[in-house]
C-alpha positions, 0 to 999 in steps of 0.5 A: 085114355080109351079112345071114343067114336069120332064120327068126323073122322070120316068127314077128314078122309072123304077128300083123301078117297075122293081124290085117288085113283086107287080103287077101294071099298070105304064103307058107306058109314061113319069110320069107327076107331077100335075101343082099345087104350094107346100103345105107347111103345111105338112111335110114328116114324116120319114118312119123308125118313122111313124109306129113301127113294132115288130122284123121280121114284116113289110108292103108288098104292101099297097093298102087300109087304113081307120080309125075305131072308136077307131081312130087306123089306120087299112091298108089292105096290100099284106101280109100272114095276109091281115090287119095291125092295129097301133094306132095314133101314129104309134105303132103296135098292131095287124095283123089279118084276113085270111091268104093268103085269097086275090088273089089281095087285093086293097080297104078297108073301115071301116062302122059305125060298125067297119066292114071292107070291103075290095076288092079283085080285082084279085079275084073278091070279095068285102067282109065284115069282123067284127073287127077281121077279121071274114067274114060276107057277100061276094058279087062276085064269088070268081076267076070268073069275068064277068058282073053282071047280075040278071036276068041270074043269074050271080053274078060277078064283073070285078076287084073291086077297091074300095066302098063307101057308101051313106046316106041310106046304100046302097053300091057303088063298083068301078070296072075294075082294068086292062083289067076289065070292068070299071063300078059302081055297087050299091047294098042295105045295105043287098047286093042286087044288084040294079043298076050299069052304065059305060063302058071303054072309054074316053066319059062322064059317061065312065071309063079307070079304075074306080079306086076309090070311095068317096061320100060326105054328099049330096050323090054325088058319085065321082068316080076316072077315073085314066088314064082319069085324071079326077074325075066324079060325078054322082047322086045316080042314075048314072046320070052324074052330072060334072067332075073335070079334071087334068093333071096327074092321079088320083088313090085315092080319100078321102073326108075331111073337105070340100077338096078333096084329092087325089093321082097321083098314079104312077105319084108320089104326092098327092093334096088338091083339093076344091070342084070345082076342083082347086088344093089348092097345092100338094106334093111328087115326084116318087122315093122311098125316104121319101116323094116319091111314087112308086105308091100313092095309096089309102089314108085316112085323120085323125081328125087332117089332117094328111094324110096317103097314101098307096104305093103298090110299096114301100111296107108302109105307107107314113104320111104326117103331118099337121104342127102345 
């Protein structure tokens, strides 16, 4: 059956949000389910079975995740060590990286050399680490926000959220988490600034929160414009191409096998979408039980079409297994 807007979901989540120590931007409105049929070919894996930890260890708020060349899942979370690594069966391998480095860890992507690129939204940094968590490069000025202005010598982000690369190795950073100025900044592969675009607003080319970013094989740039309930698509020069509009938040994005996978943040679902913006189906709901989300954040899809979603409020990764 097609889903109906159930505002009482907001009440079920309120206690989770109020009790959580994690800073978050819960919308001041009833939570909205996506207007979609349920996906029938996925099953939520019980959170106690999806990932195995040694005694005494566990997730903090999981903000970002990706898969490396060994098919291992790497998670960025808001714990003492920023990175956690698991094999494809969810067995814990290690925690690593500089202790208590991030002010507010957010986005994570693994490049073709298994380097880890992470954003620190409140530290206003984009940092490149090697596969063992040793720092290789940083962009931005730690602890200071502002406008990136090469002429003035100002190298400032304003709450960077996520990043992606085009086919030429250029880096794109989506920023503006809360009150930060939302825009996209482009750098070459060496970290040299090229251009930026966007501002706060609801018009075409503007964002409320530029929360996630993905780039397809034709170098089209997909930006999750979260509170505007849409994905905006640009070329590599920042020219607007088109947008996909939805009836709920667009929080996390992942392009995989000709489809768009997206999360709806506090609205509590994830969806599979065709490239024209038609929702094939959705799963999840707000809450703290299995298959439910405090905040469905950034996500990744593996080679077997299994879906992994970081949940910063419920402090876990929710896995949805593709049925055979």
